[in-house]
N, C-alpha and C positions, 0 to 999 in steps of 0.2 A: 189311636195310631199316631206314631210320631211323624212330624214334618220338621226336619232340621232347619229349613229356611225360616218358617214362621217362629221357631223358637229363638232364632238369633238375629233376625233382620229388623230394621226400623220400618214399621208398617204405616208410619204417619206421612210418608212422602209418596208422591206419584212416581212410580217406577217406570211405567210405560204409558205414554199418552196415545200410543197407537198399538195395535196388535201386530206382531211381527211373524205371524204364521199365515201362510197363503190361504185365503178364504176359498179359492177355487179348488185347491187340494182337499181342504176340509169337507166342503159340501159334496164333492164328488165321492169322497170316502164314506160319508155317513148316509148318502142316498136318502135325504130327508123328504118326507111326504106329508100330506095333510093330517095323518093320524099320529104323527110323531110328537112325543114330548121329550124335549132336549134339555139335558143338563150340560151347561157350558161354564168352564172357568171364565170368570168375567174379564180379568186384566183390564184393558181399556174399552171393552165392550164391542169392539168392531166385529168379532166373529160371532158373538151372540146375535148381532143384527144380521150377519150373513145367514145364519140359520133361520132367522125370521123371514128373510127374503126368499129363502129356499122353500118356504111354505109350511114351516113347523106349526103345529097346533098350539104349542106352549114352549117357551124358553125360560129356564131358570138360570140366571147368571149369578154364579156364586164366587165369592172371594173372601179371604181372611182379612183383607186390607180395606178399612173404611175409606181410605183415600182413593183407591181404585173405584170403589162403589160410588163415591161422590162425583168422580169424573164421569162415570157412565150415566148416572142420574142427570147430570147437567146435559149430556148429549141427548138423552131421551126427551128432556123437557124442551130443548132447543128444536128437535125434530118436530115435536108436537105443536109448538107455539111460534116458531119463526118460519119465514119463507126460506126457500133454498139459498138465496143470496145472503140473507142475514145469518143463516146457519154457518155458511162458509166464512163469513167475516168473524163471527164469534170464535170459530175454531182456529182462525189464522191461516186458512187455506187461501182466502182472497183478502186484498187490502181493505181497510176500513177501520171503524171505531169498535173494537171488540168489547171494550168496557160498556159502551152504549148498548150493544147487542145483549150483553149480560144483564144490564138493567132492565131491558125489555122482557127478559124471561125470568128474572129473579123471583117475582111473586108466585111463580108456578113451582118453585122448588120446596121440598120439605125443609123443616127448620135446620136439621143437621147439615144437609147439603148446602143450604144458603149460608150457614155460618162458616163452613169450610171455604167457600169461594169468596165470601165477603172479606176474609182475612188474606186473600191471595190475589189482589188486584194486579200485582206485578205480573203474575203468570197469565192472567186474563189479557193484559195489555199486549203481551208478545204472541198470544194465540194459544188456545188450549192444546192443539195437537203438537205443539212444540215444547210443552211444559214438562214432559217426563224426564227422569234422570237419564234414561238410555238415549232419548232423542237429543238431549243436550250434549251427551257424550259424542254422538255422531257428528253434531255440529262442530264440536271441537276438532275432530279429525279434518273436517272440511276446511276450517279456517286456519288451523295450525299447520296442516301438512299439505293437503291437496292444492291449496292456493299457491304454494311455493314450489311444489314438485312437478306440476304440469303447466304447459303453456295455456294462455287464455283461450277459451273456446273448445279445448280438448274434451272436457267433461260433457259439455253440451252436445258435442258430436257423438261421444260414446253412447249417450242414452237416446240417440235418435236413429240408429241403424234399423234397417228392415231386412237385413241379411245377417244371419248369426255368424257365418264364417268370416265375413268382412268385419263384423264387430270384434270377434276374437282376435283377428290379426291386428286390428287397430289398437285394441287394449294392449297386446304384446308390444307393439311398436312405440306407442305414445304415452302409455300410463305405467306399465309394469317395468320400470327401470330399477337398477340396484338401489337407488336412493328411496324409491317408493317401497320396495321390499323391506328395507331396513326400518323405515318409519312405520310401516304398517304392522310389522311383527312386534315392534316395541309398543306401539300405541294399543294394540289389541291383545297384548300379552296378559297373562292371568292377573298379575299384581295390579297393573294399571286399570284393567277392565273391572276387576273386583272392587277397587276403591273409588273409581270415578264413574263407571257406567252401570254396574250392577251392584252386588253386595257380596262381601266375603262369605256369608252364609250360603250363597248359591254355588260355591265351589267346594263345599265340604267333601263331596264324594268324587271330585275330579282327580284323576290320576295322570292325565295327559300332561307331559312335561312342557311342551312348547305350544301353548294355546294359540299364540299369535300366528305361528307357522301353519297350524291346522286351519285357522280361518282364512289365511291367505290362499292355501291350496284349494279350499272350497270356493273362494271368490274367483280364482282363475278358472276353475272348472265351469262355474256358472256362466262366465263371460263367453265361453266357447259352446255353451249348451242352450241358453235361453236368451231371447231378445230382451235387452234391458228396457227398450221402448215399450214393451208389453208388461213391464213390471212397475207398478206405482211404488212398490216397496224400494226397489233399487234406484229409481229416479230420486226418491226422497233421501236414500242413503248417500248418494253421490252429490246431490244438489241442495238438500234441505227444503225442497218444495215438491208439490204434487204436480203430475202431468195434467193435461187438459181433461175435461169432464169425462169423456168416453173411456179414458184409461185410468181413472181413479179407482180406488177400492170401492166395492159395490155400494156400500151405504152412503158414500159421498156423491154418487152420481145423481144428476138432476132427475133422470127418469124414474129413480127409485124413491124420491123424497115422499111423494104422496102415498106410495105403497107402504112405506114404513109407518107413516103417520096413521094410516088406516088400521094397522095391526099392532100398535104399541101396547094395547091392552093385554096382549098375549105374553108380555115380558114381565118377569119378576126378578128383582135384584135382592140377593140374600148375602148378608155379611156374617160369616161364621166359618168354623172349621168344616172341611168337607166330610170327614168321618162322622163328626157329631150330627151334621145335617142328615147324612144317610141313615143314621140310627133312628131318626124320627120318621122315615119314609116307609110306606108299605111296599111289599113286593110288587113289581110291575109298574112302579111310579114313572119310570123313564124307558124310552126305547132307543135313544141315541145319546152319546156323551162326547163332548169336546173337552179333552183333558190337557190341552196345551202341552207343556213339558214339565208338569208338576212332579213326575216321578224322578226327575233329575236331582231333586233336593231330598230324596228319601233313600234309606238303605234298601237293599234288595229284598230283605224280609218284610219291611214295612210296605214296600211297593206291592209285593204279592198279596199281602193282607188287605190292602186298600182296594186293589183290583177285584179280589174275590168278594169283598163287602159290596162294592158297587155293582158287580154282576148280579148279586142276589137281590138288588133293588130294581133290576132291569127285566124287561120282557125277553123271553126266548127269541133268538133271531136278531136281537138288538145289536148295535155296533158302538164300539169305543174307538176314538181316533186320538193319537197323541204323537208328539215328536220327541226325539232324543237330541240334545245339543252336544254335550261332551261326556255324558255318562250313559252307558249301555243299560237300558231298562226295558223289559218287555214281560209279557205273560208266559213266555216259552217254558213249558214243562213244569211250571210252578203253580199255575192257576187252572185247575181242571174244569172250571165253569166257563172258560174262554178258549177259543181256537183262533190262532193267528192267521190272518189272510195275508200271508207274506208276499206272494207274487203281486197281488193287487196293490199293496202298500209300496213295494219297490217301484212299480210302474208309475204310480202317482208321484212318488218322490222325485222321479226324473223330470217331472213337469213343474216342480216347485220353483217359484220365481224369486225365492230368497235363498241366499247361499249359506245361512247360518248353520242349519241343522244337519247332523250326520246321519240320521235315520228317521223314518216315518213308520208308524205302526197302525194297523187296523185289526181289532179283535172282534170276534162275533160271540155273542152269548149263546151257549149251547145247553146250559143247565140253570134253570131258575133257582 
């Protein structure tokens, strides 16, 4: 099964040092329990850990990129062998000597992962969660544009509201100026985003003309719908840092550190093509699947074929969850082994604390 992204993209770089799909939406959609075996697109590993925290019996984190796997394996080793403060220092969430924290965990890494990070001390020094291509791109918007477009203190105020109506009004009055609009649309337009933040291969199936304007519309809607102070994702998007412990993504919270450490044996990291991996799996190997937005990079025919292939490796009643960014992809009318839970997916999408995605989907396996 063809994946146009993996055929054309550079897989040697860390594309995402954080996962940018809301873990609360994902785990609510999948309804993970103690009997669930979860297949998860790895990316930066954050949502694989969210599935683990939700109580999964087993989580297989799969990615075609060895760089993303090396990132996740470093995170796993850090959780296992560093205390919570040391973990945050290594990641760059808290100040400190990240290279020294890496040295403390280095001997616990497999040879391939150790070699990857030994050659990237500059990334370690700035903090692992800031090292992705996309995260660097966001930092560019913060430093190149936000710093000159809004008055000092405005962004800090924007991410601190406790009333969403007041937040929306503040965004309109103090952030969303004509100059902000022009800069935002240009910076997050397809050409700039493809070449600096993502990869041209990720836009092969995009037909939307003005990508920057689409993203601006979604940002505006989110600022009037969701409290940014409740979104660690949006706090990072606007400021380049994480909020305090209680509002961080689930796997970074202090109260979850020991829970993760106690269950890490349930996680497996696999580097291969998803279709090839599924070929080797028996029927019923998985009950739940987090598919990120991988279908964005495939044709409609290849999407339907992979969905059907996956459903045949899952148990009846199992669930798949995935997002659409700029390309409409779903199982609708093309995959008889799946039924779309459209109402539930739309309801959950309204709670999404990230503005990027145009749609969220939940499919249930009805035919083994």
